[in-house]
Each structure stands twice: as structure tokens, then as C-alpha cells.
N, C-alpha and C positions, 0 to 999 in steps of 0.2 A: 504494500500500500504506500503510495507516494505521499509524503508529508511536506508541504511547501515550506513550513517553518524550519525544516532541517536542511533545506536546499541551500547550497552555497554558490556564490558567483563563479568560483573556480571549477565547479562541476557542471556548469550549465552553459547553454548557447541559445540565443534567440533566433528564430527562423521565420522570416516573412515570406509568404508564398503569393506571387503574382499580384502584389499591391500596385497595379499599373493603371495608368490613365485609360488604356484601352478597355479595361473591364469596369473601372470604378467611377468613371466620369460619364456624364449623360451623352456627350458627343464622341465617346470612344468607339472604335471600329467594332468591338464586340461588347458594347455597353450592357451591363447586367440590368440596369433600369429600363433600357429600351427593350431588351428581351422580355422582361416580365410584363411590360406594357403590351407587347405584340402577341405574346403567347399565352399569358395568364390574365390579361385584361386588367391588370393593376395600373393605377395612376403612376405614370413615370415620375412625376414630381414627388409623389409620396415615397416611392421606392428610393429615389435619389436622395431624399432627405435622410432616410434610414442609412443609406450607404455613407453619406457625408458624416453622419454622427458616428458610425462605426470607424470611419477613417480618422476622425479626431481622437477617438479613444485609442486607436492603434498607435497614432503618433505619440500621444501622451505616455502610453505603455512602453513604447520603444525608448523614449527618452528616460523613463524610469530605469529600465534595464541598462541602458548606456551609462547612466550615472552610477550604477552599481558595478561597473566594469565587466558586464556580461558581453562577450563578443557577439556581434550582429552579422547575420547572413541573410541574403535575399536569394530565393529561387525565382528566376524571372523567365517568362516566355521571351525568346529573342530569335526571330526568324529572318531569313534572307530571301532575296529574289534571285533565282538561278536561271541561266539561259541554257536550254538543251535543245539541240536540233533547230535552233532559230526561234524557239518558243520560250516565253518567260513563265516561270512557275514560282509560286509561293513555296517555300521549302517543305511545308507539310503536304503539298500536293504532288511531290515527286514520287512517281511509281515506276515500276519496270515497264519498258516499252511493250505495248500491246495489252497492258492491264488497265482496268478502269479504276479511278480513285475510289477508295472505300469511304465509309462514313466518317472516320476519324480525320481524313485528309481533304475534306471539302469545305473547310472554313474559308471565309474571305481573307485576303492578306491583312494581317494585324501584327502589332508588336514588332515591326520591322526594324532591322538595323539599317544604318546608312549605306551608301554605295561602297564605302571602304570596309564594310562588314565589322565595324568596331563599336560605334556608338548608336544608341537608340534614337529613332525619330521621337517626336513628342508623344505620339501614341504609345510607344514602347516604354517610356520612362516611368519610374515609380511616381506615385502621387506625392505632391509637395508636402502633404501632411505628415508623412513618415520620414522626412529628410532629417539626417543627423550630421553634426559637425565631425565627421569621421574621415579617416584616410580610406579611400575607396579603391578596391582592386577588382577588376573584371576578369572572369574566367569564362572564355567562350567555348562552346561545344565543339567547334571545328578546329580549335588549337590542338596541336600534337602534345604539348606539355603544359603544365601549370605555370603561371608566372612565378618568378623566383620570390616575389614579395607577397605572395598569397599566404599570409600567416594568420592562423586563428589566434587572435589576441585582442584584448580590450582596445577600444578606440580605432580599430581597423574593421572595415565593413567589406565582406566578401560578397560579390555578385556572381552567382552561378547562373549563366545564361543557358537556357534549355530549349530544345527544339521539339519537345513532346510534353504531354501532360505531366510526366513524372521525370524526376532527375535521373532515373535509370530506365531506358537507355538514352534519355534526353541529353545527358552529358557524360562523356567517358571519364570525367575527373571526380565523380562522386565517391569512388572507392578511396581515392587519395584523401578526400575530406574526412570520410568515416574513420580511416586509419589514424589520421591526425587527432581527431576527437578522442579516439580510444587511447592514444598515446598520452594525451593530456588528462585523461580521466574525466572527460566531459560526456557523461552518459545521460544527461537530462536535457532534452530539446524542448524549448518553449515555442510553440507553434501558433501562428495566426495568419490570416490572409483569406484569399478567395480561390476557388469556390468550394464550399464544404464537400459536395458530392462528386467533384471532379479532381482538380489538382490537389486540394488538401487531402482528400481521401487517399489518392494514389501515393502521394509522398509520405503520408503518415504510415501507411502499410509498409512502405519500404523501410522507414526508420524502425518500426517495430520488428520487422523481419531481421534487421541487422542488430537486434537486441539493444536498441536505445529506448529509453523511457521518454514518453511524450506527455507534455502538459499542454493541453489544448485550451486556448483562451477563447471561449465561445462568443463573448460579446465583441471580439475583434476578428470575427470571421463572418462570411456572408455566403448564402447559397445562390446558385443560378436559378434553381427551381425550389421555392420555399417548401413545397410538399415533400422534398427528398432530404431536407436538412437533418431532421431527427433520425431518419433511417441511416444516413451516412455516419452520424456521430455514434449511434448505437453499434454499427458495424465495426468502427474503429475500436470502440470500447471492448467489444467481444472478440476481436480478432486474436485467435490463438490456435491456429490449425495444427500445431505440432505438440500441443499439450502444455501444461503449466511449466513455467520456467524456460521455455524454449523461445519465447519472444519477449520484447520489452513490455513494460507496464504502461497503461494509458489512464489518464485522468483528465477530466474537463473541469474548468473553473471560470470565473470572471476575472477581468483585469483588476477590478477593485479588490476582490477577495485575495488575489495573488499579492498585490502590493501591500495589503494589510498584514499578510502573514510572512512574506519573504524575509528571511534572515532575522526573524524575531526570536 
């Protein structure tokens, strides 16, 4: 059973998942509020207010962790446009010649890097609310090696750019990250971001499978489909396919409750 009051900064890391303009702003290419308006019939203005409130809480929570010297990591969608046989493809749309794109690979271009494949367009960048006064290091999925300055340490923020819903196989560098976390004894991953039933779910299952303990900050997460949120969180909570002790532990809490109990 995880106990927040016994958790120490040197044993933990904060992980923000896809807190990007493309998802969390009303004009984003894959705006959550626009989706819920179009598919669920909810008022986009109402949904956007909820997301904006969640974004502010997330920013305040990240600043709290940063102040306690908890290293900060972002997992971010980061796609490129490729040219194959004279046709341009969004990276997630690339399939073998003669095949049709499957469901996963038919999103419109979003969260794109610039023409130099290095820095994000405005749509790809993280929301301003979670910005930190940190040293920033970007780890791209298409790089053959990790940057030499990609260190897990306080005041340094690592950006793992992914080309899939999940850090594995979305980035070949996730194993290096996990081994470094183990080496430092950082087995407690404090997770927040979007969306509960897609990227959050997939990445949390990866963390649990790698025997890391996950503390899920529910009021700093948001679903694409609100009807699937509770199911997704319950799935993460009960994920234990190999039996007790074979995966990491999972608990959910709120940012306020976490901040009240941490290091007390």
C-alpha cells in the first residue's frame, strides 16, 4: 500500500503525459473540447473551462513538485511529415506499400515538429500553464542515442518525444530512462496528463509492467470520452496479470491531498 507521507523526493519523479496545446486548447488540431462537442454533444465552452481548470491545477502541482526537487519528465506526442514516393505522410500514417492505414494511423496531422524535425510547432508545444523554470532536454524518437545531458535530476526537465500513444515503442530510449530511474532508486512515478483512457492508460500499464509504483493524480488528468474515464482508472488500479508482487502498485489521489501529505 502506497503511503504519500512516506514518499521522499529522492525516490520519486513527476511525469506529465501529452499536456499539449493540440489536445488541451479549444483550437488544437485534436482538441478534447471540440471532440466532446462533436461526438458527445457537450458544450465546448463548458468542457474547455473544465480543461482550463485542470491545466491550472496541473501547473500548480508541477511547481509544487519542482520546489521539492522532484525531477520532471514530459511524455509528448511529436510527429513529423515524411515524403515517400513523392507523397507526404503524417508519421503515424506511414504503412507498408500496398497496405491501407489502420484505425490507429488515420488521425489528422497534429503535434508536428518543425521542418528540421527538432522543435514543436505551436500545436505540439506543452500548454503554458505547466511551464517550469527548468533546464530543458529533448529526447527525440528518431535519434540513435540519448543526448549526453539527458540526466534525471532536480531542476532538469526531460522531454521524451513519442510517435505513438505509448512510450514503448513510441521511443527507443524508454529503456534507458527506466534503467536510470532504477539506478537512482526512483520507483515512484507521479503521473498526470491526458487522456485517461488512451495515452495515460497505455503509459501507466507500461510503468506498472516495469515494476514502478504509480501515483495517479486524478484531478490533473482528463478523458477524451468522459464515459470511459472511470473504467480506465479502474483498469489501471486492477492491472496485475502476473499475480501479486509481479507489477508495481497503483494508487489514485488528488493534487490537494498529495500536497497535504507529501513529506509530512
